[in-house]
C-alpha positions in Angstrom: -5.7 -43.6 -4.1 -4.3 -41.9 -6.6 -6.9 -39.4 -6.5 -7.0 -39.0 -3.1 -3.1 -38.0 -3.0 -4.1 -35.7 -6.0 -5.9 -34.2 -4.2 -4.2 -33.5 -0.9 -1.2 -32.2 -3.0 -3.4 -29.9 -4.8 -5.2 -28.7 -1.7 -1.3 -28.3 -0.3 -0.6 -26.1 -3.1 -3.7 -23.8 -2.6 -3.0 -23.5 1.1 0.4 -22.4 0.7 -0.3 -20.2 -2.0 -3.2 -18.2 0.1 -0.3 -17.8 2.9 2.1 -16.1 0.5 -0.7 -14.2 -0.8 -2.0 -13.1 3.0 1.7 -12.8 3.8 2.6 -10.3 1.3 -0.9 -8.0 1.2 -1.6 -8.4 5.0 1.4 -9.5 6.9 4.4 -7.5 6.0 2.6 -4.4 5.3 1.2 -4.5 9.3 4.6 -5.6 10.5 6.5 -2.8 8.6 3.9 -0.1 9.7 4.4 -1.2 13.6 8.0 -1.0 12.7 8.5 2.3 11.7 5.7 3.4 14.1 7.9 2.3 16.8 11.0 4.6 15.0 8.2 7.6 14.9 7.7 7.5 11.7 4.3 7.9 11.0 2.1 7.5 7.7 -1.8 6.9 6.8 -3.0 3.9 8.0 -2.5 0.4 5.4 -5.9 -0.6 4.0 -6.1 -4.3 2.9 -5.2 -5.5 -0.2 -4.4 -2.3 -2.0 -2.4 -0.2 0.7 -2.9 3.8 0.3 -2.8 3.6 -3.7 -6.3 4.6 -4.7 -5.5 7.4 -2.0 -2.3 8.7 -4.2 -4.0 7.9 -7.5 -7.2 10.0 -6.7 -5.0 12.9 -5.2 -2.6 12.7 -8.4 -6.1 13.2 -10.7 -6.9 15.9 -8.8 -3.9 17.8 -8.8 -3.5 17.3 -12.3 -7.0 18.3 -13.5 -6.4 21.6 -11.9 -3.9 24.5 -13.8 -0.7 24.5 -12.0 0.1 28.4 -10.9 3.4 30.0 -11.9 6.0 29.3 -9.2 8.8 26.3 -8.4 6.9 24.5 -6.0 5.9 21.6 -8.2 5.8 19.1 -5.3 2.1 19.5 -4.9 1.2 19.0 -8.8 3.7 16.1 -9.5 3.4 13.7 -5.8 0.7 15.6 -4.3 0.2 12.8 -1.7 3.5 13.0 -0.5 3.0 16.9 -0.3 0.0 16.1 1.8 1.0 13.3 3.7 3.9 15.7 4.9 1.8 18.3 6.1 -0.1 15.8 8.0 2.3 13.7 9.6 5.1 15.8 9.5 8.8 14.9 8.1 
């Protein structure tokens, strides 16, 4: 009887952890994206688990691998993802 109770307790903890994980990495980002879209704010689509972090990191790596041109416009170098997404989706 004790083993069954312990098993059910552990199973309950696992299910609770799974629910929290899915809420954090799937439900909340999708909900926020829909709320922002309803207000007219667009952006790159959400990708499960990592969002757009991989894409942003690749853009930063690519931008810092090239030499910087001599000007005061440093946004494409410092935050290339913000610069590209502003051009693609608007302000």
